[in-house]
N, C-alpha and C positions, 0 to 999 in steps of 0.2 A: 363852651368856648365858641365864640363867634367865628364865622367863616374868615373874616378879616384877621382875627387873632391867629387862627390856624395857619393862614397863608403866611403871615409874618413869622410865625414860629418855624415853618418849613424853610423860609428864606434864611433865617438865622442859622439853622442847622446845616443848610447847604454851604453857607459862607464859612462856618466853623470847620466843616469837613475839609475844605480846601486848605485850611491852615494847619490841620492835624500833623502832617509830616514835619513841619517846622517846629511845632510844639513838642513833638516826640524827640526830635533831634536835640533841642535845647534841654529836654529832660535828661538825656544821656550824658551831656557834658556841661550842664548848667550850673556848676559850682566853681568858684574861683580856684579851689584846690585842684579840681580835675583839669581845668584849663592850664594851670601852672605845670601840671605833670605832662600834659601834651606838649606844651612849649619846651619843657626841659628835655623831652625825648626827641625833639627835632634834630638834635646833633648826633643821635644814634643811641645804641643800647647802653643802659646804665644799671648798676646794682642799686639795691634799696637805699643804702647809706649815701650813695652819690646823689640819688634823687632827693633824699632828705636834706642834704646840704644845698642842692640847687633850688629847692622850693621853700626852704626854711619851714617846713611843715613838721608837726609832731608825728611820732611814729604811728599812732592810732589814726590820725587824720590822713596821713599818706597811705596807710594800709587800706583804709576805707575807700579812698579815691582810686587806688590801683585796682581794688576788687570790682568797683563799679565800672571802671573803664575796661577791664578784662571781660566782664560779663556783657558789655556792649560791643565787644570785638574791636575795640579801639587800641587796646594795649595787649601785647603778647607777653606771657610769663614763661621764661625758660629756666629750668633748673639743671645744674650740673651736680651730679651725685658724688663727685670726687671729694675727698676730705681736703679742706673744709667745704661743706655744701655751699654752693653759690647760686643765687637767684638773680636772673637778669630780666630787665624789662625793655621792651622796644615797641615802637608804633607798628601796628598792622597796616595793611594797605588802606583800610578804612581810616585809620588814624592819620596816616600821611596825607590823605586827601582832605581830611578835616583841618590839618595844619594850614593848607593852602586857603581854605575857606576862612579860617581865623585871621590869616594875614590880610585877606580882602576886607574883613570886618574891621581890622585895625586901620586900614587905609581909609575906610569909610568914616571911622571915628575921627581921624585926623582931619579929613576934608571938612567935617562939620563942626570943627571948633573944639574938640576935646583937648584938654591940656596934655602935653607930652611929658611923662614922668622923667625924672633924672635917670640917665643911663639908657635911655631908649635908643635903640639902633634903627634908624630910619630905613636901612636896607633890608634888615631881617624882619622889621615890624614887631619888635618885641625887645625885652630887656637883654 
């Protein structure tokens, strides 16, 4: 490898390293289903079936999204052992902060000409 090629490679690696936190963040929440769950939980704690109705997701899809969000510390899972067993999901502090960031992303999308879907609430920046 020539000195010029090595220098260019180092420049690319330095540039990419500065983008890594953004890439990592997108990897944690980067599916539409995960984003739908975060949005649905903005109004507070919900049970699995409530989230299923709110997101229109299939059980397996929702379960996978919740597992990934819980592993990323974006969603908290709370279980009440009383009969019948009830499992509740809510946003963590990290998830609540993410909601604000997503609202800003929505505002950015609107400013730059993205179509607004039916039912979009301009105040909440989501459905």
